Every structure is written in structure tokens, then in C-alpha cells.
C-alpha positions, 0 to 999 in steps of 0.5 A: 509302111506307115498307115498315116502315109498310105494312099488308102488313109489319104483317100479316106480323109479326102472322102471324109472332107468332101462328104462333110462339106457337101452335107453342111451345104445341103443341110444349110440349103434345106434350113434356109429354104424351109425357113423362107417357106415357113415365113412366107406361109406365116405371112400369107396366113396373117394377111388372110386373117387380117383381110378376113377380120377387116371385112366384118361389119362392126368389128370394133363394136364386137371387140369392145363388147368382149364377144370377140373370140380370136384363134389360139396364139393370135393377138389382134390389135386395131389402131386408128384415128378417131377425133384426131386421136390415135386409138388402140383396141384389142380383145386381149389384155396384152399390149405390145410396144410397136414402132409408131412408124409401122402404125403410121404407115398402115394408117397412111395405106401401106401394108408391111410386116415386122418381127419384134421381140416381146417383153417375155422374149418371144419372137412375134411376127406383126402384119400391119395393114390399112383399116377403116373402122366399121367400114369394110371395103366392098367392091361393087363388082363382086356382087353382080347377080346372075341375072345382071350378068346374063343381060350383059352377055345377051 
């Protein structure tokens, strides 16, 4: 009897084909899921860092004076209108060509993410959000004292 025509060989081929397909599907699913989780995590950390920086009083003055120390691997740029002119301030000497629409949307009040390719071929994730220089958003309801809250409950 020929080995290639045996039922054992045919079952082995079917087993190998099904196992290969399942492994490809499983690894593809894991890759896509992990990629989405990492992107979401990066987006969340970018958003938290941007909110944190925008709450600093005089952040523009700190950056302009050269005393700002950013985290390793981060590039912070502030774009805003001053005297009807678009200004750009960054503590790093590196400039990145951003889409003007992205900047205009952020200045108009819309938050957005973008992925760009830098001049040296690195992929950069960009988060643009509204910013008003030296005027951080402070919500008065966040600063209610304990005595004031006690009076409201009595």
C-alpha cells in the first residue's frame, strides 16, 4: 500500500491544515487585540500628560525660560494665537510638520489624535487639545472646603 494514499497520511494533513489555520487566527487575534490595547494606553497617557501640563500656571513662561524638563521621549509643543498670529512654543529644538487642520481644530476646541511619520522615519503619535496660555481651566466646584460642604448638608 502506498504511504501517500493511506488514511493515516490524509488525517495527518487535515490535522496539520486545521491546526495551522487555528494558530494563524489565534495569533492574528492576539496581535490585533494587543495593538489596540497599547494604542489606547498610549492615547490615555498622552491625554493625561496634556491635561496635567495645561493646568500649570505660567507653563508658557516656564518653557520660554528654558527651565521646563520634559519626560524622556516626549515632545511638547504649544500652538496658540497671540495678537492674531499663530505662535509655536516648544522646549525642544525639534520641529515637526503638523497638519494645519489639526492645529486649527484644537484651537477651535476639538480634541483629536493623529499619527505621523517624522523626517527620520519614526512613527509619532500626536494628541492635540484646546489650550489657553497661562489661563488653566479651574472648575470652582472642585475647590469646595469641608466647612462649606458641611453647611450644605445641615
